[in-house]
C-alpha positions as CSV (number, residue, x, y, z in Angstrom):
1,M,6.4,32.2,-24.3
2,P,4.1,29.3,-23.4
3,D,0.6,29.4,-24.7
4,R,-2.5,29.4,-22.4
5,K,-3.1,25.7,-22.8
6,G,0.5,24.9,-21.7
7,I,0.1,27.1,-18.7
8,A,-3.2,25.5,-17.8
9,V,-1.8,22.0,-18.1
10,R,1.2,22.9,-15.9
11,G,-1.2,24.6,-13.4
12,L,-3.3,21.4,-13.3
13,A,-0.2,19.2,-12.8
14,I,0.9,21.4,-9.9
15,A,-2.6,21.3,-8.3
16,V,-2.6,17.5,-8.5
17,L,0.8,17.4,-6.9
18,V,-0.3,19.7,-4.1
19,A,-3.4,17.6,-3.5
20,A,-1.3,14.4,-3.4
21,C,1.0,16.0,-0.8
22,A,-2.0,17.0,1.2
23,A,-3.0,13.3,1.3
24,G,0.6,12.3,2.3
25,C,3.7,13.1,0.3
26,M,6.0,10.3,-0.5
27,P,9.5,10.3,0.9
28,P,12.4,10.9,-1.6
29,D,13.2,7.2,-1.8
30,S,9.7,6.2,-3.2
31,M,9.8,4.7,-6.6
32,G,6.2,5.4,-7.7
33,N,3.2,3.4,-8.7
34,I,2.8,-0.4,-8.8
35,P,3.0,-1.9,-12.3
36,E,-0.3,-1.6,-14.2
37,R,-0.9,-5.3,-14.9
38,V,-1.3,-7.1,-11.6
39,R,-3.4,-10.3,-11.4
40,I,-4.3,-11.6,-8.0
41,I,-4.0,-15.5,-8.0
42,D,-4.7,-16.3,-4.4
43,V,-5.6,-14.5,-1.1
44,G,-5.1,-16.3,2.2
45,E,-6.7,-15.9,5.6
46,P,-5.3,-13.3,8.1
47,R,-2.4,-14.4,10.3
48,Y,-2.0,-13.0,13.8
49,G,1.5,-13.1,15.4
50,G,1.0,-10.9,18.5
51,E,0.1,-11.6,22.2
52,P,-2.8,-13.9,22.7
53,G,-5.9,-12.1,24.1
54,D,-4.8,-8.7,22.8
55,P,-7.8,-6.9,21.3
56,L,-6.0,-6.7,18.0
57,E,-6.2,-10.5,17.8
58,A,-10.0,-10.5,17.3
59,A,-9.8,-7.6,14.8
60,C,-7.1,-9.5,12.8
61,H,-9.2,-12.6,12.6
62,E,-12.1,-10.6,11.3
63,W,-10.1,-8.7,8.7
64,R,-10.7,-10.1,5.2
65,L,-9.6,-8.9,1.7
66,S,-11.0,-10.1,-1.5
67,A,-8.8,-10.5,-4.6
68,Q,-10.4,-7.2,-5.9
69,Q,-9.5,-5.4,-2.7
70,V,-5.9,-6.7,-2.8
71,A,-5.7,-5.4,-6.4
72,E,-7.1,-2.1,-5.2
73,F,-4.5,-1.9,-2.4
74,F,-1.7,-2.3,-4.9
75,R,-3.3,0.1,-7.4
76,L,-3.6,2.8,-4.8
77,G,-0.2,2.2,-3.2
78,Q,3.3,3.3,-3.9
79,Q,6.4,1.2,-4.4
80,Y,9.5,2.0,-2.3
81,E,13.2,1.1,-2.6
82,Q,13.3,0.1,1.1
83,P,10.5,-1.0,3.5
84,P,8.6,2.1,4.4
85,Y,8.3,1.3,8.0
86,A,8.8,4.9,9.3
87,G,5.5,6.1,7.8
88,F,3.3,3.2,8.7
89,Y,2.2,1.3,11.8
90,Q,3.6,-2.2,12.2
91,L,1.0,-4.6,13.4
92,P,1.3,-8.3,14.1
93,C,-1.4,-9.1,11.5
94,S,-1.1,-9.8,7.8
95,I,-2.8,-11.3,4.8
96,S,-0.7,-13.2,2.2
97,G,-1.2,-14.7,-1.2
98,K,0.1,-14.9,-4.7
99,L,-0.1,-12.5,-7.6
100,R,1.3,-12.2,-11.2
101,S,2.9,-9.0,-12.5
102,E,5.0,-8.4,-15.6
103,G,5.1,-12.2,-16.3
104,V,6.4,-13.1,-12.8
105,T,4.5,-14.8,-10.0
106,W,5.1,-13.2,-6.6
107,D,4.2,-14.1,-3.0
108,F,2.7,-11.0,-1.4
109,T,2.0,-10.0,2.2
110,I,-0.1,-7.0,3.2
111,G,0.4,-5.8,6.8
112,G,-2.5,-4.5,8.8
113,G,-0.8,-1.1,9.0
114,G,-0.7,-0.6,5.2
115,T,2.7,-1.9,4.2
116,A,3.2,-4.8,1.8
117,T,6.0,-6.9,0.3
118,W,6.2,-8.9,-2.9
119,S,8.8,-11.7,-2.9
120,N,10.1,-14.0,-5.5
121,G,13.2,-16.0,-4.7
122,G,15.8,-13.5,-3.5
123,Q,13.9,-10.5,-4.9
124,A,11.7,-8.3,-2.9
125,R,9.5,-5.3,-3.7
126,H,8.2,-3.0,-0.9
127,F,4.9,-1.0,-0.9
128,G,2.9,1.3,1.2
129,C,-0.7,2.5,0.8
130,S,-1.4,5.8,2.6
131,V,-4.1,7.5,0.6
132,E,-7.5,7.9,2.2
133,A,-9.0,5.2,-0.2
134,C,-6.7,2.6,1.5
135,E,-8.3,3.1,4.9
136,P,-11.1,0.4,4.4
137,L,-8.4,-2.0,3.2
138,V,-6.2,-2.1,6.3
139,L,-6.6,-2.4,10.1
140,L,-4.8,0.8,11.1
141,P,-4.5,3.4,8.3
142,A,-1.4,5.5,7.8
143,D,-1.6,8.9,9.5
144,G,2.0,10.1,9.3
145,M,2.5,8.5,12.7
146,D,0.5,11.4,14.3
147,P,-0.7,10.4,17.8
148,Q,-3.8,12.6,17.4
């Protein structure tokens, strides 16, 4: 029979999982958190690829992320086996740069809707940041694609 401490620890773990799901459960193909040691090398200016004159164009050009904010995005995000497009808005605005993780230098791109990709040669890693703390880091936060 488990002791009280073991039961309390399991109860706390379940509570944390329930809270995480309330904030947005990850689909079964998610791989988990980003590696701990991520060093941001360079952060570029936002790039807009939509229709000229669209209101999003001005918002995109005003969107800025510091190296610390990029690191926070990846700290808060989740890694996926495939691009997590179904759970995030796809906007024609992104910020790119370079980072170093696990001894490898990657090019990264963060989309205004909360998705991101790391690429290095033929390798790619896919990410999404849907927790509430990601909202100030993106143009249109993930809301489970709820039109409300």
